[in-house]
N, C-alpha and C positions, 0 to 999 in steps of 0.2 A: 504494499500499500504506499503510495507516494503522498507527499504533503498536500498536494493540490486535490487529492481525492478525499480528504477529510470533510465530512459534513460539519455544519455548524454545531450540531449536538456533540460530535466527536471532539471538535476543537474545544468546546466548553468543558468536556469531561477531562481532556488532557491538562488544561490549566487548573481545574479543580484538584486533580490528582497530584499535580506538582505543588500547589499551595497547601495541600493537606500533608505534605512531608515525603511523598514517594520520590525516589531518585529518577533522574533523567534516563538512566540505563534501564530501570525497571519498567518505566513507561514505554520506552522504545521496544522492549521485548513484548509487551502487551499488545502493542499495535503493529508489530512485525515491520518496523522501520529501523534505520540507524539512529544512534543517539544524536547525530548532527541534525537530523530532521526535527527532533523534539527540542533540541537546544535553540534552533532557529525560531521555532514557534514561540518559545518563552521570550526570546529577545525581542521579536517583533510585536509582542503583546505587552512589552515594557514591564515584565515581571522582574523583580530583583533576584538575581542568582544567589542561592544559598551557598554558605561556606566560601568566602572570598578567596581563600588559599587554594582551592581546587581548580587546577588549570588543565587537568587531563581527565578524560572519561575512561572508565574501565567497568568490568562486571563486579559490582559491589556485593552481589549475592553469590559469588562463585563458591564460597565455603558453607553455604547454608546446608547443603547435603553432601556428605562425603561418599560419593558413589563411583569413584574411579581411582586407579592407581596414582594418577597425577595429582589429584586433590589430596590424597593421603600423604604422598611424598612431600608436597609443599607445606602442608600443615606440620609435618615433623620437622622440616627444615626451618620454618619460622619459629617453632617452639625452641629449637636449638640456637638459631643464629639471628633471629629477628629482634627488633626493639619496638615496644609499643608505648605510646603516650595516650592514656585513656582520656585525660582531660582535654587535650587538644585534638584528639581523634585522628591520630595517624600511626602508621606502621612503617618502620624503616629496615631495610636490609642493606648492610654495607659489606663489601668484599674487596679483596685486593685486586690490582689491576689484571693479573693473570686469570682471574675468575670472572671477568666482566661479562663474558658470554652467557654466564649462568643467569645474570640479571636480564639478558635478552630473553631467555627462556621463560623467565617468570613474567615479564611484561607481556609476552605473547600469550601466556597461560591465562592471564586475567583480562585479555582483550584490550590491553592498553596500547600505548605508542612508545616508540623509542625515545621520545623527548622526556619521558619520565625518568630516564637514566642520567644521573649527573655525577660529578666527581668533586672531590676536594683534596687538598694536599696535606699530608700528615706533617704536623708542626715540628716533628723531630727528624724523621727520615726523609721528608720531602717527597715521599713516594705518593703516587696517585691512589686514592681509594674511591672506588665507584659505589654508588648507592641508588636505591629506588625508595622514594617516599610516597606512600599511598595514603591519601586523605579521605576520610568519610566515616561517619558514625555507624552507618549500616554495616560497613566492612569490619570495623573494629568490634561491633557487637557480635558478629558471626564468629570472630576469633575467640572472643570471651566465652561464647557458648561451647567452644571446644577446649576450654581450660587454658587459653593463652591469655595471660594478664600482664599488666605493667609490673616492673620490679620482680620478675620471675626467677632471676638468677639463683640457682641452688634450691629453688622452691617449685620447680616445674611440676605440673600435674598432667597426667595423661588424658587424651581424648578418647571417646568411645569410637573405635574404628572397626568397621566390618572385618571379620577375620581374614578374608581373602585379600585385603589391602594392608594388613599389618606389616608385612615385610617391606612395603613401600614407605610406610610411615616410619619404620625403624631405619630404613636407608636414609631417609631425610634427616634423622637424628645423627647418624654416622657422618653424613656429608657436612653437617653443621658443627658437631661437637666431637667427632671421632678422629682417631689417628690410625693410619694403616702403614705398616712397614713389613719387612720380610719376615721377621721372627714373631711378631705379635701384633694384634690390633687392640685398641682400647676405646672406651667411650666415657666421657664425662657427663655427669647429670645429677639430678636429685635422686634421693633413695627411691622414690616412687617410680621414676623413669627407669632406673637400672634394674629394679625388681621386675618391672614389666618386660624388659628385654630378656632378663634371665628366664622368666616363665615361658616367653614365646620360643626361645631357642631350645629349651627342654622339650616343649610339646611338639615342635615342628622338626627340629634337627637332631633331637635326642642328645643335646649338648648340655652339660652341667657347668654353669659358671657359679662357683660356690661363694666367692668372696667379693664383697663390696668394700673397697679401701677408701680411707679418708684422703682427700686431695685438696690442699689449701682450704678454701671455704666451701668446697663441694665434695663430691664423691666420684669414684672411677672404678671401672671393671676392666680386666685384662683377659684376652683370649689368646692362648698360645698354641697348644697342641691341635685344636680343632679349628684354627683360624681359616684355612682354606675352604673348609666345609661351609662355614658361616658366610664367607665372602661370595662363594659360588651361589649360595641361596639368595642372598640379598641383591647382588649385582648381576642379575640375569641379563641376557642379551637384549640390547636396544631399550633398556629401562631408562626412565628419566633419572639423571644423576648429575653430580658435579663432574665435568669432563676430566679434570685432573685426577680425581680419585677413581673414576671409572677406568682410566688408562693404567693407573697403578695396579688396580686389582686385576685386570686382564693380563698384565705383564707378569705379576706374581703367580697367577694361575698357570700361565704358559710355562714359566720356568719350573714350577713344581711338577707339572706333567712331564716335562723333559727329563727331569731328574728321576722320576718314578717309572719312566717308560710307558706312561699311559696316554700318549698322544691320541687325541680324538676320542678319549673315553668320556662318558657322561657321568662316571662315578664321582660321588662327592668325597669319597675317602681317599684323598690325595695324600 
């Protein structure tokens, strides 16, 4: 439906929906048009745009339902590596320059535009740090509903994720707060997060991670002997992930198979 095809009644409904607090994106989905069409209608009718800081459009309701591997992954990644300001209603993900393309993936995922990606210079190292800042109370509320809150460091709480997407959620945690090397992998997080990962690995991969260790102001688990089994399960082919870690995992698995003589094997017991 194009803008010129709206009836007077539909135009009235669109303006009333916006005035009652509905987002431009939500209205555009309701009428099966782009957000630019709704935005133009609002401007032409001299309505005041809400949230003056919001300069980009995106899908504010993307996390309302976790019904895909991508949604579960990004929810885990935001829990591990995102920052939320609930009062000002924004979420920020900041990454080093070599991981900038991961922000490209996120912006595409939320139906945003590349103009959302900005950078700043670190005041000590002078290295560029790229970030995406997403503004919107509806978006922040959806994150809150999945137990992502402001000031979450060392106090992270797990979301209710459908079982078939939990490995994607956990991979998001590892991409944000995990460390992968040849002899071991580890994950930093709250007691609740690490116990969740422990239970999942036991139920799914028959791996026992018995100890949760104190680490500065938070906690950490290490996986040594069964690390390849865990990595092969979490980082499956063509999964959404941080490219740098995905490449590391695939290289480690390839080297392990070469050493074991199991080239081409689907066995997890490398």
